[in-house]
N, C-alpha and C positions, 0 to 999 in steps of 0.2 A: 748421696742418698741417705735420708734419715733412717736412723736405727731406733729400735724399741728398747728402752732401757728400764729395767726394774730397779727401783730404789727403795730400800727399807730404812726405817729411821728418818723418814722425810719430814717429820714434824719437829725434829730437834734443831738445835742451833746450826750445825753443819748441814743437815739435811735440807733445811729451808733454802740455804744458799746454793746447794747442789741443784735443786729443782729450778731455781731462777737461772742458773748457768745453763742447764740443759735446754730450758725453754728458749733462751736467747739463741742457742745454737740450732734450734729447729728440730730437735730430737723428739721422738714419740715417747712420752713418759708414762710409766705405770708405777704405782706406789702400793706397797703392802702396809695397810693400816690396822692397828689393833682396834677393837670395837670402841674403846674409850677415847680414841683419837678422832672419831667422826665429828665433823663440824669445823675442823681447822681450815684455814684459808689455803687453797692450792692454786697453782697457775691454771689458766683456762685450758680445757681439753685433756686434763690428766685422767688417766684410767685408774680407778680405785678398786683394789681387791681388799676386802675386809676380812679379818680373821686373826687367828693366833698361830704361832709357829708350831704348836703341838698338833694342829689340824692338818693332816697330810693331804686331805682332799682339797682344801683351800690353797695350800702351797702349790699343788699341782696346777691349779688354775692360774696362780700368780706367775709361775716360771714358764709356762707353756707359751712358745712363740716369741719370747724376748731374745734380743741379740746379746745383751750384756746385763749383768747384775752387779749393782753396787750395794754391798751389805754394810750399812752404817749403824743399824739398830744394835743396841747393847745396854747393859745395866752397869751403872757406876757405883751403886750403893746397895749392899745386901748385908744380912746378918752373918753369913758364913759362906764357906766354899760351895755348899750345895745351892745356896741362893744365887751365887755368881754363875755357877754352871747352868742353872735354869735360864738365866738371862743372856749368857754369852756363848755357851757351848752347844746346848741343845738346839737353838735356832740354826746355827751353822750346820750341825749334823743333819737336821731335817731338810734344810734347803739343798744341801749337796745331794742327798738321796733323791729329792724331788727332781733335781736337774738330771741326774743319771737316768731316771725312769721316764721323764716327760719332756726333756729338752736336751738330747744327746749331742746336738750340733751347736750348743751355746758357744759363743765366741770368747767370752771371758766371765769368770766369777771373781770379782774383786772384793776382798775382805779388808775392811778398815779395822785394824787392830790398834795397838797403842805402844808407845815407848816403854810403858810399864811392863810389857811382856818380855822385854830384854833386861830390864832393870837399869840401875844407874851406872854411869861411867866411873872409871877410876881416876880420871882427870877431866878438866873442864875445857880443854881446847879442841882436841880432835873428837872426843866423845866416842860412844859405842858405834861399832860398824855392824853391818848385817852378818858378817862372817863370825862375829864374836859369839861365844857360847852364852845363851840367855840365862840370866840369874834374877828372875823377878823377886821382889821383896814383899809383895802383897798378894792377897787372895784375888783381887781384881786382875793384877798382872798375870798370875798363874792361870786364871780362867781364859784370858786372852791368848796365852801361849798354847793352852790345850786346844782352843779353837783353831789356831794357826796349824797345829799338828794335824788336825782333821783335814784341813785344806790341802796341805802338802801330801798327805796320804792319798788324796783323791786326784792328785795331779796327773796320774796316768790316764784317767778317764775324762777329766775336766780341766780346761785351761785356767788355772788359778793364778792370782797375783795378790800379794799381801802388802798393805801399806801400814806403817807404824808412825802416826803423827806424834810429835811432842805436845806441849801445851799449845792450845789453839785460842786465839783471841780475835775479836772483831765485833761488828754490830750484831747484837742479839745474844752474845755470850753473857752468862750470869756467874761464871766461876772467876775469871780474871777481873770481872766487874768489882768484886770485893776488894781487890788490891787498889783499884782506882778510887773507890769510895773511901778507903783508908787514907790514901795519899791526899785526897781532897780535904780531909780534916787535918792535914799536917802530921800524919802519923804513919810510921812504917814498922810493922811487927814481923820479925823473921824468926826462924828456928835455927839456932846455931850461929855461925859466923857469916854475916851478910857480906863482908869483904871478901870472903873466900868463895862463896857459892856462885855457880854459873848454871845457866839453864838454856835450853833451846826453846824457841818460840816460832810459830808460823801464823801469819795472817790468814783468816779463814778463806778469802777468795783465792789466795795463792794455793792453799791446800786443795780446794775443790779443783782448780786447774790441774794440779799435780796428780790428783787421784785419777782424773779422766785421761791424762797423758799416759799414766801407767796402765789404765784399763784398755787403752787402744794400741799400745805398743806390743808388737810381736816379740820383741826382745825381753819383755817383762814376764812372759809366761813362766810360771814355776818359781818366780823370784820374790824376794822380800825387799822393801824399800823404806827408808826414812824420808819423808817429805818434810823438809825443814828449811829454815833460813840459812844463808851461807855461813854465818858464824853464831856462836853462842852469845848470850847476854848476861850481864851482871846487874845487881840491884841498882848501883849508882847510875848506870846507863839508863835503866828504865825510869828512875826518878828524874833524871835530867830531861828526857824527852817528854815526860808527863807534865813537868812544872809549867811550861808556857800555856798549856791548855787548861790545866786545873787551877793555876794561879796561887798556889800556896806560897807563903813567904818563908816560913821556917818549917823544918821537918824534925820531929822528935822520933828517934829510933829506939826500938825495944827489941833486944835479942833474947829469945827464950832459950835457956839451956836445954839441951836434948834430954837429959834425965828428967827435967821438969815436965817436958812434953809427954814422955812415956807415962809418968805418974798421972798427969791430967787425963791421958787417954784411958787409963784403967778406971778412973772415977766416972768419966762420961760414958765409956763403953759399957760399964755395968748397968747403967740406966737403960741402954738399948736392949740388953738381955731381958730386963724386967718388963719393958714395954712391948717387946716383940717388933720394934721398928729400928731400922739402921740408924745409929747415932751419928752426930756430926763428926765425932772423933772417937776412934778406938785404937787399940794397939796396932791393928793392921794398917790403918790410915797413918798412924804415927811413923810406921816404918818407911812410908813414902816421904813424909814431911822432913825427916831428919837427914835425908841424903843431901850431899853437897853438890853433886854433879848430875843433874838430869839433862844430859847433853848427848846428841847424836850427830853423826856425820852425814852431810848432804852429798858426798862424793859419788856413790853408786847411782843415785837418781840422776845426777848431772851427766855422768858418763853414759849410762844406758838409755835414758829416755829424754835427755836434754833439758831436764827441769832445773830452773833456777828461780827462787822466789823473787818476784819483782817489786815487792812492797818493802821499803825500808822500815825500820822500827819507828822512826819519827813520823813517817807518813801514816803507818798503820795505827799508831796510838792516837794521833790527831783525828783521824777519821772515826775511830771507835768512840773517843770521848765526845766528839761532836754529835754522834748518833745517840749516845746515852743522854746527852743534854736535851736533844729534841724530844726524846721519849719520856723525859722526866725521871730517868733512872739515876741521874746525878744532880 
């Protein structure tokens, strides 16, 4: 029997794929849209509730009568901790309060957090585990961790599950796109030692499937999960699987020293303070860029909910690059 699922952040890269997935499964979809998001393409039959997370009356209308909530909405760029809290903590707080008052029989509240809430790993093979003490290195990561804390504090009243994705790639993504654009020009710029660094990746459709597996599993109540690929990736591996699709002959590698990146972040970051807009790079963002091991373990998700990413890196990269070319992004 079809369930009614509320999705926030539905106009984003992951959110759009989530709506497509739920529509194919025959679920009844409700989305919470900010006023400025009106006019975006949505699957047929989607119920739209328009408003802001600060409007508790609108939130009540959004959560009332739904079976599950997938909270994807969030803010990835802000000037300071206050800005990140407004985009990542306040919405979770108000949604949880709305659920307690207006939908006490909700089956699941799934919060999509981030690997940055845990911080980097100390090594690049096993990676961080859900049982490790979180040590975020950025304001973004700290805000996601504060939102997680709110969820777990509400676990006595609301069945919550937290998912922490690593870097996500796939059709529609604009962040990892920058790496492919660089490689297409025969250039790879990294921070620190490219030979040493490892990172976790997840193809977007695998992530969406993993999110819904966690949202539907009784064993996942009150738990935190990394939804990630079976093993971490290194730069040479990404270069190797990208080369056939991008067709570059030679690759020029540039490794930026970490002290230089911090210096550059101070210069660029000061411009953001003057303009009042989040800069492309600041000290906070540099703290994320200089880490060697953004790696997390897939073990708990595999054992608890049976999730294994089904898309290999070669398959995912080929599909993604093909999509970029069709859209004229590459």
